KEGU-492549 format. One line per 8 residues: their letters; for each residue x, y, z of N, C-alpha, C, O. Coordinates in Angstrom, 2 decimals, always signed. Example, Ala and Ser with C-alpha at 12.3 -4.5 7.8 and 13.67 -1.06 7.14 Angstrom:
AS = +13.19:-5.69:+7.80:+12.30:-4.50:+7.80:+13.20:-3.30:+7.80:+14.24:-3.32:+8.46 ~ +12.85:-2.25:+7.08:+13.67:-1.06:+7.14:+12.90:+0.03:+7.87:+13.41:+1.14:+8.04 $
! end
This chain:
MTSSEDLR = -27.65:-6.24:-4.46:-26.05:-5.63:-4.60:-26.15:-4.51:-5.79:-26.94:-4.44:-6.74 ~ -25.12:-3.69:-5.41:-24.77:-2.60:-6.23:-24.03:-2.93:-7.65:-22.95:-3.52:-7.65 ~ -24.54:-2.60:-8.65:-24.04:-2.82:-10.01:-23.04:-1.80:-10.29:-22.89:-0.75:-9.67 ~ -22.25:-2.26:-11.46:-21.03:-1.36:-11.87:-21.62:+0.05:-12.35:-21.08:+1.11:-12.06 ~ -22.86:-0.07:-13.15:-23.51:+1.16:-13.61:-24.01:+2.12:-12.28:-23.89:+3.35:-12.32 ~ -24.51:+1.49:-11.23:-24.79:+2.42:-9.96:-23.47:+2.90:-9.46:-23.38:+4.06:-9.03 ~ -22.58:+2.22:-9.47:-21.20:+2.86:-9.06:-20.42:+3.78:-9.87:-19.60:+4.52:-9.34 ~ -20.65:+3.76:-11.22:-20.20:+4.73:-12.23:-20.88:+5.95:-11.76:-20.26:+6.98:-11.52 $
KRRAAAVA = -22.31:+5.84:-11.61:-22.86:+7.24:-11.27:-22.53:+7.70:-9.93:-22.15:+8.86:-9.85 ~ -22.59:+7.07:-8.95:-22.03:+7.40:-7.80:-20.37:+8.02:-7.89:-20.00:+9.06:-7.35 ~ -19.72:+7.34:-8.49:-18.22:+8.04:-8.91:-18.36:+9.18:-9.34:-17.83:+10.15:-8.79 ~ -19.06:+9.24:-10.37:-19.24:+10.69:-11.14:-19.45:+11.70:-10.17:-18.74:+12.71:-10.20 ~ -20.42:+11.54:-9.26:-20.73:+12.55:-8.30:-19.64:+12.69:-7.20:-19.66:+13.77:-6.63 ~ -18.80:+11.90:-6.84:-18.25:+11.89:-5.71:-16.47:+11.91:-5.54:-15.76:+12.44:-4.68 ~ -16.11:+11.06:-6.83:-14.95:+11.08:-7.06:-14.06:+11.96:-7.92:-14.51:+11.97:-9.06 ~ -13.13:+12.60:-7.82:-12.36:+13.76:-8.42:-12.26:+12.99:-10.08:-12.18:+11.77:-10.24 $
RGVSSVIS = -12.29:+13.80:-10.99:-12.35:+13.28:-12.53:-10.59:+12.87:-12.69:-10.29:+11.90:-13.39 ~ -9.76:+13.49:-12.14:-8.48:+12.89:-12.36:-7.89:+11.80:-11.76:-6.68:+11.59:-11.75 ~ -8.92:+10.97:-11.15:-8.49:+9.94:-10.54:-9.38:+8.53:-11.51:-10.52:+8.08:-11.33 ~ -8.20:+8.09:-12.66:-8.88:+7.50:-13.43:-8.70:+5.71:-13.02:-7.92:+5.33:-12.15 ~ -9.41:+4.94:-13.70:-9.40:+3.59:-13.57:-9.31:+2.96:-15.10:-9.81:+3.51:-16.08 ~ -8.60:+1.76:-15.13:-8.57:+1.13:-16.22:-9.79:+0.49:-16.99:-10.10:+0.69:-18.17 ~ -10.41:-0.29:-16.10:-11.93:-0.94:-16.30:-12.82:-0.14:-15.54:-12.75:+0.60:-14.56 ~ -13.76:-0.57:-16.40:-15.29:+0.27:-15.97:-15.98:-0.62:-14.80:-16.83:-0.15:-14.05 $
SYVDTAAG = -15.53:-1.94:-14.73:-16.19:-2.54:-13.47:-15.69:-2.34:-12.10:-14.61:-1.76:-11.93 ~ -16.42:-2.78:-11.06:-16.01:-2.54:-9.75:-15.82:-3.98:-9.14:-16.62:-4.91:-9.24 ~ -14.58:-3.98:-8.49:-14.38:-5.49:-8.01:-15.23:-5.49:-6.75:-15.57:-4.49:-6.13 ~ -15.55:-6.82:-6.44:-16.35:-7.01:-5.15:-15.45:-7.97:-4.52:-15.16:-7.66:-3.36 ~ -14.88:-9.18:-4.98:-13.94:-10.00:-4.43:-12.87:-10.17:-4.99:-12.75:-9.61:-6.08 ~ -11.74:-10.98:-4.50:-10.39:-11.21:-5.37:-9.78:-12.39:-4.45:-9.68:-12.41:-3.23 ~ -9.44:-13.26:-5.30:-8.91:-14.46:-4.57:-7.74:-15.00:-5.46:-7.85:-14.85:-6.68 ~ -6.60:-15.64:-4.96:-5.38:-15.84:-5.90:-5.07:-15.15:-7.05:-4.33:-14.18:-6.87 $
GSLVDVDG = -5.47:-15.41:-8.38:-5.02:-14.72:-9.66:-6.34:-14.04:-10.00:-6.21:-13.46:-11.08 ~ -7.64:-13.88:-9.45:-8.99:-13.44:-10.17:-9.37:-12.63:-9.23:-9.12:-12.55:-8.03 ~ -10.25:-11.83:-10.21:-10.96:-10.85:-9.39:-12.42:-11.13:-9.88:-12.63:-11.59:-11.00 ~ -13.40:-10.85:-9.00:-14.83:-11.14:-9.54:-15.49:-9.56:-9.25:-15.38:-8.95:-8.18 ~ -16.03:-9.20:-10.18:-16.82:-7.64:-10.10:-18.22:-7.73:-9.57:-18.80:-8.79:-9.31 ~ -18.67:-6.62:-9.45:-19.94:-6.58:-8.85:-21.35:-7.03:-9.47:-22.46:-7.11:-8.94 ~ -20.86:-7.31:-10.90:-21.95:-7.85:-11.78:-21.75:-9.36:-11.81:-22.56:-10.01:-12.47 ~ -20.72:-10.01:-11.13:-20.45:-11.25:-11.00:-19.62:-11.86:-12.25:-19.58:-13.08:-12.41 $
REWIDFAS = -19.03:-11.06:-13.04:-18.06:-11.63:-14.00:-16.73:-11.82:-13.43:-16.21:-11.06:-12.61 ~ -16.23:-12.83:-13.88:-14.74:-13.25:-13.38:-13.51:-12.49:-14.19:-13.60:-12.65:-15.41 ~ -12.63:-11.86:-13.84:-11.47:-11.34:-14.36:-10.00:-11.90:-14.04:-9.67:-11.98:-12.85 ~ -9.13:-12.28:-15.02:-7.98:-12.76:-14.45:-7.18:-11.20:-14.01:-7.27:-10.13:-14.61 ~ -6.52:-11.49:-12.93:-6.31:-10.31:-12.08:-4.71:-9.87:-12.65:-3.69:-10.43:-12.25 ~ -4.75:-8.73:-13.69:-3.48:-8.34:-14.25:-3.41:-6.73:-13.56:-2.76:-5.83:-14.09 ~ -4.22:-6.59:-12.28:-4.10:-5.36:-11.76:-3.87:-5.43:-10.26:-4.35:-4.55:-9.54 ~ -3.21:-6.37:-9.80:-2.91:-6.53:-8.49:-2.25:-5.35:-7.58:-2.64:-5.03:-6.46 $
GIAVTNVG = -1.44:-4.92:-8.12:-0.81:-3.96:-7.42:+0.36:-4.67:-6.42:+0.48:-5.88:-6.22 ~ +1.12:-3.66:-5.89:+2.25:-4.39:-5.31:+2.04:-5.03:-3.80:+2.90:-5.79:-3.37 ~ +1.03:-4.75:-3.11:+0.81:-5.62:-2.01:+0.49:-7.01:-2.22:+0.56:-7.75:-1.24 ~ +0.11:-7.55:-3.50:-0.46:-8.87:-3.55:+0.30:-9.62:-4.91:+0.02:-10.77:-5.26 ~ +1.26:-8.80:-5.57:+1.63:-9.59:-6.79:+2.39:-11.00:-6.54:+2.28:-11.95:-7.31 ~ +3.01:-11.01:-5.59:+3.93:-12.22:-5.34:+2.98:-13.39:-4.75:+3.33:-14.56:-4.95 ~ +1.75:-13.11:-3.99:+1.24:-14.22:-3.31:-0.40:-14.26:-3.67:-1.08:-15.16:-3.18 ~ -0.95:-13.35:-4.44:-2.28:-13.36:-4.93:-3.11:-12.59:-3.86:-2.66:-12.28:-2.75 $
NAAPRVVA = -4.33:-12.31:-4.30:-5.54:-11.77:-3.41:-5.88:-13.00:-2.29:-6.03:-14.19:-2.57 ~ -5.95:-12.44:-1.09:-6.55:-13.27:+0.14:-5.73:-14.46:+0.16:-6.27:-15.54:+0.36 ~ -4.50:-14.37:-0.02:-3.81:-15.45:+0.35:-3.91:-16.11:+1.52:-3.54:-15.40:+2.45 ~ -4.28:-17.22:+1.85:-4.70:-17.63:+3.60:-3.89:-17.36:+4.48:-4.40:-17.10:+5.58 ~ -2.43:-17.31:+4.39:-1.32:-17.20:+5.30:-1.14:-15.64:+5.40:-0.56:-15.26:+6.42 ~ -1.54:-14.68:+4.53:-1.43:-13.51:+4.53:-2.59:-13.02:+5.51:-2.41:-12.30:+6.48 ~ -3.87:-13.55:+5.08:-5.03:-13.26:+5.80:-4.87:-13.63:+7.18:-5.31:-12.79:+7.96 ~ -4.34:-14.71:+7.74:-4.17:-15.07:+8.94:-3.26:-14.11:+9.61:-3.62:-13.61:+10.68 $
AVREQVER = -2.18:-13.81:+9.10:-1.03:-12.85:+9.77:-1.88:-11.58:+10.10:-1.89:-11.13:+11.25 ~ -2.64:-10.97:+8.99:-3.19:-9.77:+9.06:-4.32:-9.68:+10.32:-4.43:-8.69:+11.04 ~ -5.03:-10.75:+10.45:-5.85:-10.97:+11.39:-5.11:-11.04:+12.48:-5.23:-10.07:+13.24 ~ -4.31:-11.94:+12.84:-3.58:-12.07:+14.22:-3.15:-10.62:+14.57:-3.39:-10.13:+15.68 ~ -2.43:-9.88:+13.50:-1.96:-8.67:+13.98:-2.95:-7.61:+14.14:-2.62:-6.75:+14.96 ~ -4.06:-7.46:+13.57:-5.14:-6.45:+13.70:-5.73:-6.42:+15.02:-5.97:-5.41:+15.68 ~ -6.00:-8.06:+15.45:-6.67:-8.07:+16.84:-5.59:-7.93:+17.83:-6.01:-7.96:+18.99 ~ -4.33:-7.79:+17.70:-3.58:-7.13:+18.51:-3.35:-5.35:+18.70:-3.39:-4.69:+19.73 $
FTHTCFMV = -3.14:-5.00:+17.54:-3.27:-3.39:+17.42:-3.19:-3.26:+15.66:-2.73:-4.13:+14.93 ~ -3.69:-2.11:+15.27:-3.63:-1.82:+13.98:-2.28:-1.24:+13.62:-1.53:-1.81:+12.84 ~ -2.05:-0.28:+14.12:-0.69:+0.55:+13.94:-0.30:+1.53:+15.08:-1.14:+2.10:+15.78 ~ +0.94:+1.68:+15.20:+1.59:+2.61:+15.65:+2.61:+3.10:+15.07:+3.13:+2.50:+14.13 ~ +3.16:+4.44:+15.60:+4.46:+4.81:+14.44:+5.67:+4.38:+15.57:+5.82:+4.65:+16.77 ~ +6.32:+3.71:+14.74:+7.66:+2.78:+15.62:+8.35:+3.96:+16.20:+8.73:+3.85:+17.37 ~ +8.49:+4.70:+15.79:+9.43:+6.38:+16.23:+8.92:+6.80:+17.45:+9.69:+7.27:+18.29 ~ +7.51:+6.68:+17.72:+6.90:+6.83:+19.08:+6.57:+5.85:+19.86:+6.63:+5.93:+21.09 $
APYESYVA = +6.15:+4.78:+19.19:+5.74:+3.62:+20.28:+6.24:+2.63:+19.44:+5.63:+2.27:+18.43 ~ +7.49:+2.10:+19.85:+7.95:+0.90:+19.07:+7.32:-0.46:+19.44:+6.71:-0.65:+20.49 ~ +7.53:-1.53:+18.33:+6.82:-2.77:+18.82:+8.02:-3.95:+18.22:+8.99:-3.62:+17.54 ~ +7.72:-5.30:+18.61:+8.60:-6.31:+18.15:+8.67:-6.68:+16.99:+9.76:-7.02:+16.52 ~ +7.61:-6.69:+16.30:+7.42:-7.21:+14.69:+8.38:-6.11:+14.07:+9.02:-6.47:+13.08 ~ +8.55:-5.03:+14.45:+9.07:-4.21:+13.52:+10.61:-4.34:+13.60:+11.27:-4.06:+12.61 ~ +11.29:-4.80:+14.89:+12.51:-5.05:+15.24:+12.82:-6.53:+14.29:+13.79:-6.64:+13.54 ~ +11.90:-7.48:+14.49:+11.97:-8.46:+13.76:+12.05:-8.50:+12.25:+12.70:-9.31:+11.60 $
VCEQLIEL = +11.38:-7.63:+11.83:+11.51:-7.24:+10.14:+12.94:-7.00:+9.80:+13.55:-7.51:+8.86 ~ +13.47:-6.02:+10.84:+14.76:-5.48:+10.27:+15.66:-6.48:+10.75:+16.74:-6.31:+10.20 ~ +15.68:-7.39:+11.49:+16.52:-8.42:+11.69:+16.54:-9.47:+10.55:+17.57:-10.00:+10.13 ~ +15.28:-9.71:+10.10:+15.12:-10.46:+8.93:+15.92:-10.04:+7.58:+16.53:-10.79:+6.82 ~ +15.76:-8.73:+7.49:+16.37:-8.09:+6.32:+18.02:-8.26:+6.31:+18.69:-8.57:+5.33 ~ +18.50:-7.96:+7.62:+19.92:-8.19:+7.56:+20.42:-9.44:+7.59:+21.61:-9.62:+7.33 ~ +19.52:-10.57:+7.95:+19.78:-11.74:+7.72:+19.82:-12.11:+5.77:+20.72:-12.73:+5.20 ~ +18.93:-11.70:+5.31:+18.65:-12.24:+4.05:+19.53:-11.37:+3.18:+19.98:-11.87:+2.15 $
TPGSLTNT = +19.84:-9.99:+3.53:+20.73:-9.38:+2.60:+21.97:-9.77:+2.38:+22.66:-10.04:+3.35 ~ +22.44:-9.86:+1.23:+24.18:-10.22:+1.11:+25.07:-9.22:+1.39:+24.90:-8.07:+0.98 ~ +26.15:-9.60:+2.14:+27.25:-8.52:+2.45:+27.12:-8.55:+3.84:+26.51:-9.39:+4.51 ~ +27.79:-7.47:+4.23:+27.79:-6.95:+5.53:+26.71:-5.76:+6.23:+27.01:-4.69:+6.75 ~ +25.65:-6.25:+6.08:+24.71:-5.37:+6.42:+24.47:-5.04:+7.99:+24.24:-6.06:+8.64 ~ +24.48:-3.92:+8.69:+24.25:-3.84:+10.00:+23.16:-3.13:+10.40:+22.38:-2.91:+9.47 ~ +22.76:-2.61:+11.67:+21.68:-2.28:+11.99:+21.27:-1.02:+11.16:+20.10:-0.77:+10.86 ~ +22.23:-0.35:+10.86:+21.72:+0.93:+9.60:+21.31:+0.58:+8.45:+20.83:+1.44:+7.71 $
GCRVLTPA = +21.40:-0.82:+8.01:+20.73:-1.43:+7.04:+19.36:-1.15:+6.86:+18.91:-0.87:+5.75 ~ +18.50:-1.22:+8.12:+17.06:-1.06:+8.36:+16.61:+0.40:+7.72:+15.44:+0.60:+7.41 ~ +17.50:+1.26:+7.57:+17.18:+2.56:+7.31:+17.13:+3.08:+5.80:+16.73:+4.16:+5.37 ~ +17.88:+1.50:+4.87:+17.46:+1.66:+3.66:+16.48:+2.07:+3.10:+16.56:+2.55:+1.98 ~ +15.39:+1.96:+3.74:+13.94:+2.02:+3.30:+13.51:+3.77:+3.06:+12.67:+4.20:+2.27 ~ +14.27:+4.47:+3.88:+14.08:+5.66:+4.29:+14.72:+6.79:+3.46:+14.15:+7.88:+3.43 ~ +15.88:+6.59:+2.79:+16.24:+7.89:+2.01:+15.52:+8.75:+1.26:+15.69:+9.96:+1.18 ~ +14.52:+7.93:+0.60:+13.73:+8.72:-0.46:+12.77:+9.53:+0.49:+12.55:+10.71:+0.23 $
ATGSTRRA = +12.24:+8.95:+1.51:+11.37:+9.66:+2.55:+12.43:+10.98:+3.01:+12.04:+12.14:+2.86 ~ +13.41:+10.77:+3.42:+14.12:+11.83:+4.12:+14.35:+12.92:+2.90:+14.00:+14.09:+3.03 ~ +14.96:+12.42:+1.71:+14.91:+13.47:+0.60:+13.62:+14.16:+0.15:+13.64:+15.14:-0.58 ~ +12.64:+13.66:+0.57:+11.20:+14.30:+0.28:+10.96:+15.28:+1.22:+10.41:+16.36:+0.99 ~ +11.43:+14.82:+2.39:+10.99:+16.03:+3.68:+11.81:+17.31:+3.60:+11.44:+18.43:+3.97 ~ +13.16:+16.92:+2.96:+13.93:+18.04:+2.97:+13.52:+19.04:+1.98:+13.49:+20.24:+2.27 ~ +13.11:+18.49:+0.54:+12.43:+19.22:-0.45:+11.40:+19.96:+0.10:+11.31:+21.18:-0.04 ~ +10.57:+19.22:+0.75:+9.14:+19.82:+1.05:+9.45:+21.04:+2.29:+8.79:+22.08:+2.38 $
SSARDRGP = +10.29:+20.75:+2.98:+10.71:+21.90:+3.83:+11.34:+23.04:+3.34:+11.12:+24.17:+3.77 ~ +12.20:+22.72:+2.35:+12.63:+23.87:+1.63:+11.73:+24.81:+0.87:+11.85:+26.03:+0.81 ~ +10.76:+24.00:+0.25:+9.71:+24.59:-0.38:+8.93:+25.57:+0.67:+8.71:+26.75:+0.39 ~ +8.51:+24.96:+1.95:+7.75:+25.77:+3.03:+8.44:+26.90:+3.23:+7.86:+27.98:+3.34 ~ +9.62:+26.79:+3.28:+10.40:+28.04:+3.72:+10.42:+29.09:+2.82:+10.59:+30.22:+3.27 ~ +10.25:+28.91:+1.40:+10.15:+29.85:+0.25:+8.55:+30.24:+0.16:+8.30:+31.09:-0.69 ~ +7.57:+29.81:+0.82:+6.35:+30.38:+0.83:+5.30:+29.56:+0.26:+5.60:+28.61:-0.47 ~ +3.99:+29.86:+0.55:+2.96:+28.88:-0.15:+2.60:+28.84:-1.50:+2.51:+29.94:-2.05 $
GTSVTS = +2.36:+27.76:-2.21:+2.49:+27.97:-3.77:+3.59:+27.46:-4.42:+3.64:+27.28:-5.64 ~ +4.72:+27.15:-3.45:+5.77:+26.62:-4.36:+5.86:+25.29:-4.57:+5.71:+24.41:-3.72 ~ +6.14:+25.12:-5.84:+6.45:+23.51:-6.28:+7.56:+23.00:-5.88:+8.37:+23.91:-5.71 ~ +8.04:+21.90:-5.63:+9.06:+21.36:-5.68:+9.29:+20.05:-6.48:+8.51:+19.12:-6.28 ~ +10.09:+19.95:-7.19:+10.56:+18.86:-8.31:+11.87:+18.36:-8.03:+12.58:+19.29:-7.67 ~ +12.46:+17.29:-8.05:+13.44:+16.62:-8.00:+14.35:+16.59:-9.12:+15.37:+15.90:-9.08 $
! end
């Protein structure tokens, strides 16, 4: 098995220095609220990130749902090739959101992306090397 020291050396040679990490250990496995590093040490997971904060790492129901979906297909762009589960999530959002949310409510997640696209297009029109800030 690769040790954290081995991975630190590989990282120094391959990963940009601007990408920082808080701890010097490298995660091997994670379950629930704990991480185990490649050196066999167990850590309390205070770094789970947004994808697992509410359910923990490797939550059995999440793993089963991911496995089921990946066996069907990994990803398509809904705007090109739509699929039922996207529609189902929008239906659930409408049901769970207080007030009178309509089908336009499923676009609630996109205004930031729309704004970013507009700013990027504006910068593109001004020429290369232009930076865009909000």
